[in-house]
N, C-alpha and C positions, 0 to 999 in steps of 0.2 A: 717804332717804339719814340721818336722825338714827338711825334703826336700825342701821343697818351701820357708823357711827361708833361706836357704844356696843358693837355687838358686836365689833367689831375691837380696842377697847381692852380687851373682856374678855378674849377670844382672845387677844391679847397679854401681859396678866398671868398668862393660866394656864398658856400653852405656852413663856414665855419669846422669843417671835419677834418677828420686826418687823415682825408686819401692822399694826399702830397707827401705827409711825415712816414704814411705807413708805406708807400712805394721804395720808399729807401731803405725801408728795413731788411735785415736779413732773411734769407728765406727760412722757413723752420725746418728742423732735420727733419720731423715725425719720430721723435724719441717719443716714448713710454708716456702715458698722462699721469701726472703725479698729483698729490695731496696738493701739493702747492696750485696746479692749475684747477682743481677743485674750489679750492678755499680763497682763492685772490677774486677780489671784484673785478673781472675782465673786461674792460670796455669799448674793446675793437676786436676785429676779424684778425687772424693770420694773414699777412698778405700775401705769402705764397710759398711753395716749398720747393724744397732742392730738388734739380733735375735727377730725372734719372732713379724715382722713388721705387722701391718695392712694395709690397702689397701691405704689409705690416707698418710702412710710414704713412703709407695712404690713409688707411685706417687710423691710425693716429691723429693725422691732420683732420678725417674728417669729425675726429671727436670734438677738435679743438673749436671746429666750426659752430657745431652742436651746443658747445658750451659760450660760445660768444654770444649765441642767438637765443640763448634762455636765460642771460640775464636781464635783471629786472630795472626797469626806466623810471625817470621822472615824470612822464608825461601821463596826462590825464584827459579827460573829456571836456574839460575846460581850457586847458592849456596843451597846445601838441611842442613846447619847448621839452628837450631832452628826447625827442623821438630817435630812436634809431641807434641810440647809445646807453650803455651800463650807466647805473647813477654813482657807480664807485663805491658804493656801501653794503652794497646786497651780493654775495657770492651765486654761485651756480649750486650749492647745497643749500642755501637759503632760499633760492628762487622753488626747490625742490622739498622741501620740507611741509607743504601741505600741499593738498591737489589746487590751490589759486592764489594768487596774491591781488594785493590791491591796484599794482599801476602793471598796463600791460608789459610782456615782456619785448627784448629788444626786435624779434621776428617778428612779433602780433605790431608792433608800431612801426614795422617799415612801411612803404608807401603802396597802398592798395594800389591794383592794377587799374581802377576807375579813377586815380588821382594821378598817377604818372603818365597815363594815356587816358587823360578823360573824353567822354564824349561831349561835342559842342558843334552847334553848326554856323555860328559867327564869332564869336569873341570867345578864345580861351582863357579857361580861369586861371586865376591867379595861382603862385606856386606854391604847392602844400608842405613846403619846408616850412618845420617845426610849425605846423598849426595844426588844430585839431582836426580830424577828418571832414571831408566831404566828399561825397561818392558820385562821381557825376556819369550817370548811366542813363540807359532806357528800355523801353520795353515796346511790342510791337501789338497793338490793340486787332480786333476780329478783322479789320479792314487791311491789316498790316502797315498801319502807319505806325512810324516810330513818336513814340513818346517821352519827350526827355523827363530824367530825373534827379533832381540836385539834393542826396539827404545827407542832413544834417543831425549833431546831436546820437548820431549812433556809435556801437560798439565799435573797436578797433580789428575785434576779428569779427569779419564781415563775409559773410558763406555765400557768393553770387553764382557759385557754378555748382550743377547738381550731378553732373554727369562724367565718364570719362571720355576726353575729347569727342564728344559725340556717337561714340560707338557704344557705351556699355552704361546703365544705370546700377549702382551697388548696394544690397539690402541684407540686412542680418535678421533671418526668417525666425529664428529662435530668440525673437527679443520682444518689449513689451509695444513694439511699431514695426510692425515685419515690412509694411509698405513703406515706410521713412527713409527716404536714402539716405547714404553718405554724401555729406558736403562737403564742397573745398573751397580754397582761399589761395589767390597769387599775390604776392608783394615783391618789392624790389629794394634795395639800400638807396642811399641819399646819390652816391656815384651814376646809379642807372636813372634813376626820375632826374637828375639834373640834364645828364644827357638828352634824354628824351625830349623834355621840355624846354632846351635851347632853341629859342625862334629861330634862329639858323639851320634847324634840323631839317633838311627834306625827306620826303616819304621813303623808305628803302626799297630798292628791286635788285631782281637779278643781275642789272647792268649798273646798278650805282649801290653798293652795299654798304650798310652801317660796321661798324668795328668799335666794339662797347670797349672804354679804358679799362686798363686792369684794374682791380679790387670791384667790379662790378659783382655783386652778387642778388641773386634771388630765389624765393622762399616758397613752395609750395606746400601746402598741408591739407589733412584730411581729418573731417569731424563726425561725431556722433553723438545725439543728444543724450545727457545723463539719464533723464528717466527711462529713457529707450533699454539701458545696460542690462540685461540678465546672463547668466554663467560667468561672470566676473565682478571684482570690485570694484565701485566707481572709484574709488579712492585711489586705486592705484594708477589714475589718469592724469594729466594736467588739464584744468579746467578751465573756462571763460565763458563769460557771459558771451554771447553773440550775436548778430544781426542777421536774419537771413527772409525769404521773401514767401507768403503763402499764395497762392493764386485765390481770388475769390471773382465769380464772374467776371472774370475776365483781366483783372485789375491785382497787380501785385503789393501785397500788403505786408509792409515790415515789421518783421516778427522777432520776440526777443525769446532766448531761452539758455539755459546753461549746458556746454557743449564740451565734450570729452576730446584731447588730441589721441589720435589713433596712427599719424603718419606724418612724415615729415620731410621733404626733398631738400636741400640746399645743394646750389651749385653757385661758385666761383671761377668769374676768368683771373688769370695772373700772366704775371710777363712768362713764368715758366712753361705754362700750361694753359696758351690761348685759346685751345678747343674746350676750356671749361672744367674743372674737377668738380663730376657728378656725384654726390653723397646722397642715400638714402637710408633713413632711420623707421623703424616701426615698431609698435606697441608689442609686447608679450605675450596679449592676448588679442590680438588683431584678428587672429583665426582662433575659433572655438572647435573644439574635437570632442567626440562621444567618448564614454568610458573603455570603446574598442581603439581610440586613436584615430577614427575618421572625423575627416574634416564634416562638419553642417552650416556652419557660418564665416565668409561671410559668402554672399552668391549673387552672380550678376544676370541681368538681363539685357540681351542686345536687342538695339536699334535697326539690326537687318535681319534679313530671314532667309538671305543665300550666300554661301561664301564660296569665292573663288578664288582660285593663284593663278600664276601666271600660266600663258598657255605654251607649250600644251600642258592642261590642267589635269597630269597622270600623278597618282598619289605611288606611295605617302608621302606627305611631305613629313621631314624629321628635324629637329635640332638638338645636337649634340652639345649637353651643357657641362663644365668643368666645377666641381664643387664637392662640399661632403656632408652638406647635410640641408634639409628642406626645413626643418622646424628653427624657429629662432628663438632659443629657450636659454634662460639661464643655466651655465654649471656645466654645459656639454661637453664632454670629454672630448681629447683632442682626435680626431680623426684625419686620414690623409686625403687629400683631394683624388678625386678621379673621375672619367668621363662615363657621362649616361648620355644615352639617348631616347629620345621621346619623339612620340608620334605625335604631329598635330592633328586636329579635328578636320576630317573627311569635308572635300568640297561638298557642294550642293546645299541642302534643306537646315537650317540651324535654328533650335529649340528656340520659342520663345517666353517660355518660362524660367524658372529659375535653374541660374546653372551654377552650380558649387564650385569653388575656385579650387585649385590644384596646385603646389606647390613644389616645384621640381628641386633637386640637391644642387642649388647654385650658390648657396653660402658657402664660401672657401674656406678654410681651416685656419687660416691668418684674418680673418676679419673676427670669426668665432672666441680666436685665442684673446684678442683685443678686446672685443664685448666684454669677456669674462674677467679680463684684468679689469678694466674700467667700471664694471656692475660692483664686483667685488668691493672695491674702493668707495665705491659710494657707499654701499649698505655698509661699510666700516665704520664711516663717519655719522651715517643715519639711516637704520636697518628700514626704516619705512619711507624713503626718502622717492616720491613717483620717478625720480629719472634713471632709478635703477631697472625699470620694468622698459626702458625702451634701448632698444638694440638695433646697430649699425646693419646694414643689409647688404652695403657693397659700394667701391668706389670705382668711376671710369674716369681716367683725364685721357690716355694716348690712344688717339683711334686705330683701329686694327681690322683686317678682313679676315683674321684667323677667329674663326667661332669658338674653337678649344681654350682661348685665353681667358684668364679670370676674369670674372665680372662681365662676359662677353653679353651676357643676356641679363645686365641688371635690371630689376623690375621690383617695383613693391607692391606687395599682395593688396593692397585697398588703395592704390593709386594706379597700378596696367594689371589688371586683375584675370583677363580672359585670354588664354593661349590662342585662339582665332586672330584676336588683333594686335594687342601691345603687351603682353606677357613676355614670349619669347620671339621679339619683334627684330629682324633685321630687313635691309632690301627699302624699300619703298612700299605707298600706299597710292594708290591711285585716289584723285580726287581729294588727297588727305585723310583718306580713309572713313569719309563720310559715305552714309550707304545712301546708292544712287536708285532713284524707281526707275523700273524697266518701263520703255516706252508702250513694248505690247501687252504686257500686264501691269497695273496697278498695281497690285499685292506683290510685286518681285523687289525687294531692296536689296540691291547688290553692295557686297563689301569685296573689295578686290585687295590680298595682299600678296605682293610682288615678292618674293622672298629673293630671288637670283638663286636658288638651290637647284635650279635643272638644266644648269648651262644657259647657253645662247638663245634662251627664248624669248617671247615679248608676253609683256603685260597688257592684256586687254579684258574686255568686260566680254562674258558670254554673248550680251548683245553688242553687235559690232556698231549699232546707235549709238550706242552711250561713250564709247572710246573718245578721249580727248584727240586734239591733233595740235602738233605733233604728238605720238605715241613716246612714252620715256626710251632714251637709247641707252640707259645705263642702271643700272642696281644701285651704284655706290650712292653714298648719303652724307659723305663729311669729306669737306675740301679743308686744303690748308693754308695759311699765310693770305688770309682777308685781310684787305685794304680799305680804308676809308673813302668810300666814293668810285670804286672799281669794281670794273666785273666781278662775280664771284666766280674763283678758278675753278675747272672742271674738278668734281669729286676722285678722291684716290681712294678711297676706302667704304665699302660696303661693311658698315659697324653695326653691331647692334644694340640693344637696349635704350636706356636714356639717351646718350649722345646720338645714337642715331635717328630716333625720333625727332630730338632736336636738330637734328641736320636737315631735317625738312624744313623749316627755319631759315638755316643756313643758306639754303638753296635758292630762297625767295630774294636774299638780302640782307637778314632779320639778325644775323650773328648768333644764332642758337636760341632766341628770343621769340616766343610764340606771341607773347605779349606786345612786341613792337608792330601787331597788326592792328593795334589800335590808335597810331600815330594819326596827326594831323585831325583831329577831333571824330575819327573814326568809334572808338572808346569800345566798348564791349557791351552787347543788351544782358541784362541780368536774367538770369535762372531762376524759375521760382518752384517752389513745391506744390502740387495739386493738394486741395481741400480736401481734409479726410471724408467729406458727406459726399463726394464722389463717387461712381461707382467704378468697378475697376477698369471698365471699359473705356469711360473718360478719362481718368488718370492715363492710362496708356495713349491716348490721344493726345493729352495735354505734353505727356512727357516727350511724344515722336518731335510736336513742334518745335520743344525748346532744344531736340538735341536738332534736328536739320536747321535751325536757327542758328547754333554755335557756330556750324560749319568747321569745326575744327581750327577754328581762328587762322585759316590760311586763305 
């Protein structure tokens, strides 16, 4: 704690932020969202939540994070002054009274992963704090040579991720562009950017861990092009001008279009919750259903064709979920939470075609009730406000190995979409979940999901030559009491959902942040969308190369 206070004070002086001041504020008590919360021009994130919070308190706190993240800023493409902080004039309702606003919102003006963890070969780029964005990235040409790019004069919404951590690409089949994927963006606040860019910061490792200061916030968002949307009113979404890349003859070309926000993850490290508070929101129309209530969109395509679990690979593999609802819809009547067991896909061959998403009953009653209260309050102030169409999916903060606990399998339907991979995730993934090609048959791309639900079995590949050495000794994925520069303590929990997935980064010294893989100039290779003129086979080959180069950021 001494380190964190000292660092917070240093960053507060360096960045002119409220990091140190907020660390002294009393923890939020998780009380109900009020009209004042929605109408005050909030300029900072709540710094912490009271210890021992219940699910209702967590849900209310998550909404306070969302409100702070969606304030308007004064930042522009000609001046980065005012990034990451509300303008003090326009409130939450103002930001949602039309699909788009003139200036970027707080989360949009955060520091992109390629600003906080830039790619460079010799000289580290200048600090991005309060500057107009410059995205330092690279791509690999046909000979796998890295070609650096420093992209200027582009939008704050910069969508350089095309897939779900190398496992899947997600599409809306019943849209105006069935083969255009959902795109993603990861950003961090000033506290994390300052920590990562500290010249004294060394590369994290299992033996020399990072320990982010309290108040660090990361935001991951999912977007789709407005012009592609069918079966939904585009005016119900927050919209923004965004930059993404289209691959033309092996060269990624920056392209601008209007995109709609369909999901947002907000995670925050606090003194009371040092394993981060994980929150995730999704749009009410993120899932499309037909007249019979059957899901028809979205659908994913996997980048592997053979699924394996730990050995012995005996099925069925199941997940028992605590919750009351599968549909995240306004005004749902109160229902009791109950346990429901789901059978995961069988090991073996996995379809390479479109697989429509499924929604388990994982939304708990407490979250639904808070959503109803907040959404009703928003609509009472502005019946057409876009923020009334976004709902919390759930919150994780305290690790546990009890898979029947509320929110244990927390996942967002358009960020963690596939049950074989990360929707009902627990345990560990060999090679970070990246498909590994078989040595005896080049058509075999294995994905090994080590859930730890079959006792003391060993996690291995069906082809022994692919196994890492040494083999994993535990299915646990979350440790406690991380200390700066010290070895990562042995993991104590086999957690599920978002926190478990980020636990993979914690175990290699990155304190729950996948983005920290880019420190020291490593950066992140940009993802591009294949040109529409390519054949289906050419598009699939392009995406396969993109997914393999992403390498799960591990």
